[in-house]
C-alpha positions in Angstrom: 124.1 -34.8 89.1 124.1 -31.0 89.2 122.2 -28.4 87.3 121.7 -29.4 83.7 124.1 -32.2 82.9 126.8 -31.1 85.3 128.2 -33.8 87.5 129.6 -33.9 91.0 132.3 -36.5 91.7 133.1 -37.4 95.3 135.2 -40.1 96.9 134.6 -41.6 100.3 135.6 -39.3 103.2 136.6 -36.5 100.9 133.2 -34.7 100.5 130.0 -34.0 102.3 127.0 -35.1 100.3 123.7 -34.6 102.0 120.0 -34.3 101.1 117.5 -32.7 103.5 113.8 -32.9 103.2 111.2 -31.1 105.3 107.6 -29.7 105.3 106.8 -26.2 106.4 104.9 -26.2 109.7 101.1 -26.3 109.5 101.0 -22.8 111.0 102.8 -21.3 108.0 100.4 -19.6 105.6 100.2 -20.6 101.9 101.6 -17.2 100.9 104.5 -17.6 103.4 105.4 -21.0 102.0 105.2 -19.9 98.4 107.3 -16.8 99.1 110.0 -18.5 101.1 110.4 -22.0 99.6 112.9 -20.8 97.0 115.1 -19.3 99.6 115.7 -22.4 101.7 118.9 -22.9 99.7 120.2 -19.7 101.3 119.6 -21.1 104.8 121.6 -24.2 103.9 124.4 -22.0 102.4 124.7 -19.8 105.5 124.7 -22.9 107.8 127.5 -24.4 105.6 129.6 -21.3 105.8 129.4 -21.2 109.6 130.2 -24.9 110.0 133.1 -24.8 107.5 134.5 -21.7 109.2 134.3 -23.5 112.6 136.1 -26.6 111.1 139.2 -24.6 110.2 141.9 -24.8 112.8 142.2 -21.5 114.7 145.8 -20.9 113.6 144.7 -21.0 109.9 141.5 -18.9 110.2 143.0 -15.9 108.4 143.9 -18.1 105.4 140.2 -18.8 104.6 137.6 -16.4 103.3 134.2 -18.0 102.7 131.5 -16.5 100.5 128.4 -17.3 98.6 127.7 -16.9 94.9 124.1 -16.4 94.0 122.1 -18.4 93.7 123.5 -21.7 95.0 127.3 -21.9 95.3 129.7 -22.0 98.3 133.1 -20.5 97.8 136.4 -20.4 99.6 139.1 -17.9 98.7 137.2 -17.1 95.5 137.0 -20.8 94.3 134.0 -23.1 94.2 134.0 -25.7 96.9 130.3 -26.6 97.0 126.9 -26.4 95.4 123.3 -26.5 96.4 120.2 -27.7 94.6 116.7 -27.3 95.9 113.3 -28.5 94.7 110.0 -27.5 96.1 107.3 -30.1 96.8 103.7 -29.0 96.1 100.8 -29.9 98.4 97.3 -28.5 99.2 96.3 -26.3 102.1 93.1 -26.6 104.1 91.1 -24.7 101.4 92.4 -26.9 98.6 94.7 -24.3 97.2 98.1 -25.4 95.9 101.1 -24.4 98.0 104.8 -25.2 98.1 104.5 -27.1 101.3 107.9 -28.7 101.4 111.5 -28.6 100.1 114.1 -31.2 99.2 117.5 -29.6 99.2 120.8 -31.3 98.4 124.4 -30.0 99.1 127.8 -31.2 98.1 131.0 -29.8 99.7 134.6 -30.6 98.8 136.4 -31.2 102.1 139.5 -33.4 101.7 140.1 -33.4 97.9 143.7 -32.8 97.1 145.0 -30.1 94.7 145.9 -32.8 92.2 142.3 -34.2 92.3 140.8 -30.7 91.9 143.1 -29.9 89.0 141.3 -32.6 87.0 138.0 -30.7 87.4 137.7 -28.4 84.4 135.7 -25.3 85.1 135.3 -22.4 82.7 135.0 -19.6 85.3 135.2 -20.7 88.9 138.1 -23.0 89.7 137.5 -25.9 92.2 138.7 -26.0 95.8 138.4 -27.9 99.0 139.2 -27.1 102.7 142.3 -29.3 102.4 143.5 -27.7 99.2 143.3 -24.2 100.7 145.4 -24.9 103.8 148.8 -23.0 103.6 152.0 -24.8 103.0 152.9 -24.6 106.7 150.0 -27.0 107.4 151.5 -29.9 105.3 151.2 -32.2 108.3 147.6 -31.4 109.0 145.3 -34.4 109.4 142.4 -34.7 107.0 139.2 -32.9 108.1 136.5 -35.0 109.8 133.9 -35.2 107.0 131.4 -37.0 109.2 131.6 -34.4 111.9 131.2 -31.6 109.4 128.1 -33.3 107.9 126.5 -33.9 111.3 127.2 -30.3 112.4 125.7 -29.0 109.1 122.5 -31.0 109.7 122.2 -29.7 113.2 122.9 -26.1 112.2 120.6 -26.2 109.2 117.6 -27.5 111.1 118.1 -25.0 114.0 118.3 -22.1 111.5 115.4 -23.5 109.6 113.2 -23.3 112.7 113.9 -19.6 112.9 113.5 -19.2 109.1 110.0 -20.7 109.3 109.0 -18.1 111.9 110.5 -15.0 110.3 111.1 -15.8 106.7 113.9 -14.7 104.4 113.8 -11.1 105.7 115.6 -12.4 108.8 118.7 -13.4 106.9 118.5 -11.0 103.9 121.2 -8.6 104.9 123.6 -11.5 105.8 123.0 -13.3 102.5 123.5 -10.0 100.6 126.8 -9.2 102.4 128.2 -12.7 101.9 127.9 -12.5 98.1 131.4 -12.5 96.6 130.6 -10.2 93.7 128.3 -7.7 95.5 129.1 -4.2 94.4 130.9 -5.2 91.3 130.0 -4.9 87.7 128.9 -8.3 86.3 127.4 -10.0 83.3 124.1 -11.7 84.2 123.4 -14.7 82.1 119.6 -15.4 81.6 120.5 -18.5 79.5 120.6 -22.0 81.1 123.6 -23.5 79.4 126.8 -24.9 80.8 129.2 -22.6 82.7 131.1 -20.5 80.2 128.7 -21.2 77.3 126.3 -18.3 77.0 124.1 -16.8 74.4 125.3 -13.2 74.3 121.8 -12.0 73.4 120.6 -13.2 76.9 123.2 -11.4 78.9 122.6 -8.2 80.9 125.5 -6.1 82.2 125.2 -4.0 85.4 126.2 -3.6 89.0 125.3 -6.4 91.4 123.9 -4.3 94.3 122.6 -7.0 96.6 119.8 -9.4 97.3 116.2 -8.1 97.7 113.6 -9.2 100.2 112.4 -12.0 98.0 115.9 -13.5 97.5 116.3 -12.1 93.9 119.5 -10.7 92.6 119.4 -6.9 92.2 121.2 -5.7 89.0 121.6 -1.9 88.5 121.7 -1.5 84.7 123.6 1.1 82.7 120.4 3.2 82.3 120.2 3.6 86.1 117.2 1.2 86.5 117.5 -1.7 88.9 116.0 -5.1 88.0 115.3 -8.1 90.2 116.7 -11.3 88.7 114.8 -14.4 89.6 117.0 -17.0 88.0 120.2 -17.1 86.0 123.9 -17.2 86.5 126.5 -14.6 87.5 129.4 -14.2 85.1 132.3 -12.0 86.4 133.7 -9.6 83.8 137.0 -10.8 82.3 138.8 -7.5 82.1 142.5 -7.1 81.4 143.6 -5.6 84.7 147.0 -4.0 85.5 147.9 -5.7 88.8 150.1 -3.7 91.1 152.0 -6.2 93.2 153.1 -5.6 96.7 156.9 -5.7 95.8 156.3 -3.3 92.9 154.3 -0.9 95.0 156.8 -1.0 97.9 159.7 -0.4 95.5 158.0 2.5 93.9 157.2 3.9 97.4 160.8 3.7 98.6 162.1 5.3 95.4 159.6 8.1 95.5 160.3 8.9 99.2 164.0 8.4 98.9 164.3 10.8 95.9 162.0 13.3 97.5 164.1 13.3 100.7 167.3 13.6 98.8 166.2 16.7 96.9 166.6 20.0 98.9 163.3 21.6 99.8 164.6 25.2 99.3 167.0 26.9 97.1 166.2 24.8 94.0 164.7 25.7 90.7 160.9 25.7 90.3 161.0 22.7 88.1 163.0 20.7 90.7 160.6 21.7 93.4 157.7 20.6 91.3 159.4 17.3 90.6 160.0 16.8 94.4 156.3 17.6 95.1 155.2 15.1 92.5 157.4 12.4 94.0 155.9 13.0 97.4 152.4 12.8 96.0 153.3 9.5 94.2 154.8 8.2 97.4 151.6 8.9 99.4 149.5 7.3 96.7 151.6 4.1 96.8 151.6 4.2 100.6 147.8 4.2 100.7 147.7 1.5 98.0 149.9 -0.7 100.2 147.6 0.1 103.2 144.7 -1.3 101.1 146.5 -4.6 100.7 146.5 -5.1 104.5 142.8 -6.0 104.7 140.5 -8.0 106.8 137.0 -9.0 105.5 134.1 -9.2 107.9 131.4 -11.7 107.3 128.5 -9.2 107.7 129.6 -6.3 105.5 131.1 -5.9 102.0 133.4 -3.2 103.4 136.8 -4.5 104.5 138.9 -3.2 107.4 142.2 -1.8 105.9 145.1 0.3 106.9 144.3 3.0 104.4 143.0 5.5 106.9 146.2 5.1 109.0 148.3 5.7 105.9 146.3 8.8 104.8 146.4 10.4 108.3 150.2 9.9 108.8 151.1 10.9 105.3 148.9 14.0 105.3 150.3 15.1 108.6 153.9 14.8 107.5 153.6 16.1 103.9 150.8 18.6 104.5 147.1 18.8 103.4 147.6 19.8 99.8 150.0 17.0 99.0 147.5 14.7 100.8 144.6 15.9 98.7 146.6 15.6 95.5 147.6 12.1 96.3 144.1 11.0 97.2 142.8 12.6 94.0 145.3 10.6 92.1 144.4 7.4 94.0 140.7 8.0 93.4 141.1 8.6 89.7 143.4 5.5 89.2 141.1 3.3 91.3 137.7 4.3 89.9 138.4 5.2 86.3 141.1 2.7 85.3 141.6 -1.1 85.5 144.5 -0.9 87.9 144.2 -3.5 90.6 145.9 -2.3 93.7 145.4 -5.7 95.3 142.9 -4.7 97.8 139.8 -6.8 98.4 137.3 -7.0 95.5 134.0 -5.2 95.8 135.6 -1.9 95.0 132.4 -0.3 93.7 130.6 -0.3 97.0 133.7 1.3 98.6 134.0 4.1 96.0 132.3 6.5 98.4 135.0 6.0 101.0 137.7 6.5 98.3 136.1 9.8 97.3 135.8 10.7 100.9 139.5 10.3 101.3 140.0 13.5 99.4 138.4 16.0 101.8 139.6 13.8 104.7 143.2 14.2 103.7 142.8 18.0 103.8 141.4 17.7 107.3 144.0 15.2 108.5 146.8 17.4 107.2 145.8 20.6 109.0 148.1 20.1 112.1 151.1 20.3 109.8 150.8 24.1 110.0 149.8 24.3 113.6 152.0 26.0 116.2 154.1 23.7 118.4 151.9 24.3 121.5 148.9 23.0 119.7 150.5 19.7 118.7 149.0 17.5 121.5 147.5 14.1 121.3 144.0 15.2 122.3 144.1 18.0 119.7 145.3 15.6 117.0 142.6 13.1 117.9 139.9 15.8 117.6 141.2 16.8 114.2 141.3 13.1 113.1 137.6 12.8 114.1 136.8 15.5 111.5 138.7 13.6 108.8 137.1 10.3 109.7 133.7 11.8 109.6 134.3 13.0 106.1 135.4 9.6 105.1 132.3 8.0 106.6 130.0 10.5 105.0 131.4 9.6 101.6 131.3 5.9 102.4 127.7 5.9 103.6 126.5 7.9 100.5 128.3 5.3 98.3 126.7 2.4 100.1 123.3 4.0 99.8 123.9 4.6 96.0 124.8 1.0 95.5 121.9 -0.3 97.5 123.8 -1.9 100.5 121.3 -2.3 103.3 121.8 -0.6 106.7 124.7 1.6 105.5 125.5 3.0 108.9 125.4 -0.4 110.6 127.4 -2.0 107.8 129.7 0.9 106.9 130.4 2.9 110.0 129.8 1.2 113.4 132.1 -1.8 112.9 135.0 0.4 112.1 134.9 3.0 114.9 137.0 1.2 117.4 139.7 0.4 114.9 139.8 3.9 113.5 140.2 5.3 116.9 143.2 3.1 117.6 144.7 4.0 114.3 144.2 7.7 114.9 145.7 7.4 118.4 148.8 5.6 116.9 149.2 8.3 114.3 148.8 11.1 116.9 151.5 9.5 119.0 153.9 9.1 116.1 153.4 12.6 114.8 153.7 14.2 118.2 157.0 12.4 118.8 158.3 13.4 115.3 157.3 17.0 116.0 159.0 17.1 119.3 162.2 15.5 118.0 
């Protein structure tokens, strides 16, 4: 039985069903126990994510993205595969004061349920999934996952993590829990009501931006008036917007048409209107090029900012087309991304990455400067030095955006993980452009 009258149905060898019970060590103060008992479910969730990730065969690792949904759900590829329920047990300390001295926590995880079995589970918002159902078609011959092994590994991992949790409290895992939330950085509806999923009293719903998890494990919601409130209990409801989805084939086709037409039109000796038309096609082509770069993305487990190929695309396009076309294209991209419902297909969580998107505009101007340099200056070291300026402008915008949306440790989460990859991308662009220039 789940929250309210929700049920969890599991067949033998197809799900992990486990209940853990423990008491805080005697050395933990009453205040520590009372402050941290409610966050034991986060310790279980993190342990589950790590065990599930390890259970996936290495060749299919990139096909699985694991997340948490506050307060107690485990997700895979944006679908619910597990849930957690915890109940604190009261006791008395040495002075006779009441304290939450123990916790009973239960977890259910879909492991080997088939797609047909999952289709029978009717969910209003988050569709159901299992490890088996998310395997790609190429894994049709894959053996079922070892449920017993996953359960045993979960127990070991949870109690090991629990030992550290009892020493340092929730603050030791706060940033990780916050970064693993699937909707962090997005605008959400927060339901204060306690009804079934999808059945809400609209008078008990707050709308705002989910900025993260605070030191007490509460959800932080930045409201329209600019105030941030800590939500102790309730349910996240993703906004059901009508989005315009730009598919990869459509974006690629538009890119090829824009570039092909721009190349076919002569650059000189044409009427002003024709030159303006060519310039607009180039700008559109760069915009679509960067949008495609955003679709090539890799999510990291410790930060809401994904690794994408966008900086590579901006650098190369701005070098070839020039800084002004680069700025115009990035301005178009920023406006369409931030102020419209166009879904470019890049990873969700776009609000926390808005700073990077705005930083692309001055970065494109910097990246494009070598387009007007004399031939003697077009060397790989000079191009790399110039790329560092553009990257710095992108990072400045990104860090400011992360600070604005309340992402903890913005430099650690928004800059340091991306430096090696950005250097390799800049080196590749410099090599390509120097060869094009010498040709």
